[in-house]
C-alpha positions in Angstrom: 21.1 12.0 16.2 17.6 10.6 16.0 16.5 7.8 18.9 15.7 4.6 17.3 11.9 5.1 18.4 12.1 8.7 15.9 13.8 6.9 13.6 11.1 4.6 13.1 8.6 7.6 13.4 10.3 9.1 10.2 10.0 5.5 8.4 6.1 5.4 8.7 5.9 9.1 7.6 8.4 8.6 4.3 6.4 5.5 3.5 3.2 7.3 3.4 5.0 10.6 1.7 6.4 7.8 -1.2 3.1 6.8 -1.2 0.9 9.4 -1.1 2.2 11.5 -4.6 3.0 8.1 -6.2 -1.4 7.4 -7.0 -0.3 10.4 -9.4 3.0 9.7 -10.9 1.4 5.9 -11.5 -1.7 7.4 -12.6 -0.5 9.8 -15.5 1.6 7.0 -16.5 -1.1 4.2 -17.0 -3.5 6.7 -18.3 -1.4 8.7 -20.3 -0.9 5.0 -22.0 2.6 4.7 -21.4 2.4 1.5 -20.3 -0.3 -1.3 -19.2 -0.7 -1.6 -15.2 1.3 -5.4 -15.2 3.4 -4.5 -17.5 4.2 -1.8 -14.7 4.7 -3.6 -12.0 6.6 -6.1 -13.6 8.8 -3.4 -14.8 8.5 -2.0 -10.9 9.5 -5.3 -9.8 12.3 -6.4 -12.0 13.8 -2.6 -11.2 13.2 -3.8 -6.9 14.4 -6.6 -7.0 17.5 -6.0 -8.8 18.3 -3.4 -6.1 17.2 -5.1 -3.0 19.8 -8.3 -4.2 22.4 -5.6 -5.3 22.2 -4.1 -1.9 21.4 -6.7 0.1 25.3 -6.9 0.9 24.7 -4.5 3.9 22.8 -7.1 5.7 24.6 -9.2 8.2 24.7 -13.1 7.1 21.7 -15.0 8.2 20.3 -18.1 7.9 17.0 -18.8 6.5 14.9 -21.5 8.7 13.6 -23.3 5.8 9.8 -23.7 7.7 9.9 -19.8 6.8 10.4 -19.5 3.0 6.5 -21.0 3.3 5.6 -17.8 4.9 8.0 -15.7 2.6 6.3 -17.2 -0.1 2.8 -16.2 1.5 4.1 -13.0 2.3 5.0 -11.9 -1.4 1.7 -13.2 -2.9 0.1 -11.0 -0.6 2.2 -8.2 0.0 4.2 -7.4 -4.2 1.2 -9.8 -5.8 -2.1 -9.5 -5.3 -1.3 -6.3 -3.5 0.1 -4.6 -6.9 -1.3 -6.5 -9.1 -4.9 -5.0 -8.0 -3.6 -1.6 -7.2 -1.9 -0.5 -10.8 -5.4 -2.5 -12.7 -7.6 -0.1 -10.2 -6.2 3.0 -10.9 -6.0 2.7 -14.1 -10.0 3.4 -13.5 -10.5 5.4 -11.0 -8.3 8.6 -9.5 -5.5 8.7 -7.6 -8.4 10.5 -4.5 -10.5 7.9 -4.7 -7.5 5.1 -4.7 -6.0 6.9 -1.3 -9.2 7.6 0.2 -9.3 3.5 -0.1 -6.7 2.9 1.2 -7.7 4.4 4.8 -9.4 1.0 5.7 -6.5 -0.6 6.4 -6.4 0.2 9.8 -10.0 -0.9 10.0 -9.4 -4.2 7.9 -6.4 -5.5 10.9 -9.1 -4.6 13.1 -11.5 -7.4 11.4 -8.4 -9.7 11.1 -6.6 -9.7 14.8 -10.9 -10.6 15.9 -10.9 -13.5 13.7 -7.1 -14.8 13.5 -6.0 -13.7 16.6 -9.4 -13.5 19.2 -8.7 -9.9 20.6 -12.1 -8.3 21.7 -13.5 -5.8 20.1 -15.6 -3.4 21.3 -19.0 -2.2 20.5 -17.5 1.7 19.5 -15.0 -0.2 17.5 -17.7 -2.5 15.5 -19.6 1.3 15.3 -16.3 2.6 12.9 -15.9 -0.5 11.4 -19.4 0.2 9.9 -18.9 4.1 8.9 -15.6 2.9 7.8 -16.5 1.1 5.4 -19.8 2.7 4.1 -17.3 5.6 3.6 -15.1 2.7 1.3 -19.0 1.9 -0.2 -20.2 6.0 -0.8 -16.7 6.5 -2.8 -17.2 3.2 -4.5 -20.6 3.7 -6.1 -21.4 7.9 -6.2 -17.6 8.8 -7.0 -16.7 9.9 -10.3 -14.1 10.9 -12.5 -13.3 13.2 -15.3 -11.9 10.4 -17.3 -14.5 9.0 -19.3 -13.0 5.7 -19.7 -12.8 5.0 -16.1 -14.7 2.4 -14.2 -15.2 3.7 -10.3 -16.4 1.1 -9.7 -14.5 -1.7 -10.2 -11.8 1.1 -9.8 -12.4 1.5 -6.2 -13.3 -2.5 -6.2 -9.7 -3.5 -7.1 -8.0 -1.0 -4.8 -10.3 -2.1 -1.9 -9.2 -5.8 -2.7 -5.8 -4.6 -2.5 -5.9 -2.8 1.4 -7.3 -5.7 2.2 -4.2 -7.8 1.1 -1.6 -5.3 2.1 -3.1 -5.5 5.8 -3.1 -9.2 5.3 0.8 -8.6 4.0 1.6 -6.3 7.3 0.9 -9.1 10.2 2.8 -11.1 8.3 5.6 -9.9 8.1 5.3 -8.7 12.0 6.5 -12.1 12.6 10.0 -11.5 10.6 10.5 -8.2 11.2 12.4 -9.2 14.5 13.7 -11.9 13.2 15.6 -10.8 10.1 16.8 -7.9 8.6 14.9 -6.5 6.6 17.2 -7.2 3.0 17.3 -10.5 4.1 13.8 -11.5 3.5 12.6 -8.7 1.8 15.0 -9.6 -0.9 13.5 -13.3 -1.1 10.0 -11.7 -1.0 10.5 -9.7 -4.2 12.0 -12.8 -6.0 9.4 -15.0 -5.6 6.9 -11.8 -5.9 8.8 -11.1 -9.5 8.6 -14.7 -10.4 4.4 -15.3 -10.2 3.8 -11.5 -11.8 5.8 -12.4 -14.9 2.9 -14.6 -16.5 0.6 -11.7 -15.8 3.3 -8.4 -16.8 5.7 -10.0 -19.8 3.5 -9.3 -22.3 2.8 -6.2 -21.6 5.9 -5.0 -21.0 7.3 -6.7 -24.1 5.0 -3.7 -26.3 5.9 -0.5 -24.1 6.9 1.5 -26.8 10.4 3.1 -24.8 10.9 5.7 -27.7 7.6 7.7 -26.5 8.7 8.0 -23.4 8.6 12.2 -21.8 11.1 12.9 -19.2 7.8 13.1 -16.9 7.5 10.0 -17.4 10.8 8.5 -16.4 11.1 10.4 -13.3 7.9 8.6 -12.7 8.8 5.6 -13.0 12.4 5.5 -11.5 10.2 7.7 -8.6 7.9 4.0 -8.2 10.7 1.5 -8.6 13.6 3.7 -6.7 10.9 5.3 -3.7 7.5 3.9 -3.5 9.2 0.4 -3.8 12.6 -0.3 -3.2 12.8 2.8 -0.6 8.9 1.8 1.5 9.1 -1.9 1.7 13.0 -1.4 3.3 11.5 1.6 5.7 8.1 0.3 6.1 9.9 -2.8 8.2 12.3 -0.4 9.6 9.3 1.2 11.6 7.9 -1.9 12.9 11.0 -3.5 14.2 9.6 -0.4 17.1 6.7 0.6 17.1 3.5 -2.1 16.4 1.6 -2.5 13.5 -1.6 -1.0 14.6 1.1 2.5 15.1 2.3 1.9 11.8 -1.1 1.6 10.3 -2.5 4.7 11.3 -0.1 6.8 8.9 -2.1 5.8 6.2 -4.2 8.7 8.0 -1.6 11.0 6.4 -1.8 8.6 2.3 -5.3 10.6 1.4 -4.0 14.1 2.4 -1.1 13.8 1.0 -2.4 12.5 -2.6 -4.7 15.0 -2.4 -3.0 17.9 -2.3 -0.4 16.8 -5.1 -2.9 15.1 -7.3 -4.8 18.6 -7.3 -1.3 20.0 -7.4 -0.6 18.5 -10.4 -4.0 18.6 -11.8 -4.5 15.0 -12.2 -7.5 15.2 -10.2 -10.2 17.1 -8.3 -12.7 16.9 -4.6 -15.7 16.9 -5.0 -18.4 16.6 -2.5 -18.8 12.8 -2.6 -15.1 12.6 -1.7 -15.0 14.6 1.4 -18.5 12.7 2.7 -16.3 9.7 1.7 -13.3 10.9 3.5 -15.2 11.8 6.5 -17.3 8.8 7.6 -14.4 6.5 6.7 -11.9 9.1 8.8 -14.4 8.8 11.8 -14.1 5.0 11.4 -10.7 4.7 11.7 -10.7 7.4 14.8 -13.4 5.1 16.0 -11.2 1.8 15.4 -8.3 3.1 16.6 -9.3 4.5 20.5 -7.5 2.1 23.0 -10.0 -0.3 25.3 -10.8 1.1 28.3 -8.7 -1.5 31.1 -10.7 -3.4 32.8 -11.8 -1.6 36.6 -11.4 -4.3 39.5 -12.4 -4.3 43.1 
């Protein structure tokens, strides 16, 4: 039987596995013209919110402190609304490999925010890592290309970068909730608030979906995004954060471009090129430098 710590590691890995393959599934549905980005997000939230409320009976009965509802709303905005709106819209303009590589800057962003918000010490080595990592993201954004003529790589990568910033803020916010409430307790409210905020953006697009045009692969892709990449990941992430540090959980993002790249190439949705490889190397070196622990200060 897995220990709590090992289960946390498994949960963190599964989150990245689900996210990694979702880049291709979501990209194929959106680029195939089956559902527009905001309509897909609303469908995703409708399905996931329903699942969270149905399964919430498994959670212990907990009373939410009134002051925490404001945290829920803020977390819903960054972790659900802004996060998903920018990701799906960005994915409609860029490619799975581009998007997954951009997402690896999250640990770097967490470091920057920790230095600003938590006043944590930042070493020159970590500053170098930040510069290299963000340089890689910039290279990918300015010089990356797509095989799809209608793609707008610069805009798409910028939107995915905003998604990464939003997700980083979300990770920091929910860390204080994971030790206070059961995941089902706060996530069902998180998604309900998020759903209400997304309805104005996605209603018109969802209402025009031609369901009769869906193929079996389309239904599977949509179902996977709702059940595994949303319901599953938003449950597994808090479970991982209960036993692991936020910085440790964010390090599992290194796996995302590897999984996304292999899967996208296998599915024929994307391909490697020199620009992507150079950008990935810069970002990985940057994240490695950022993740190196500070040397303890020697005392006499």
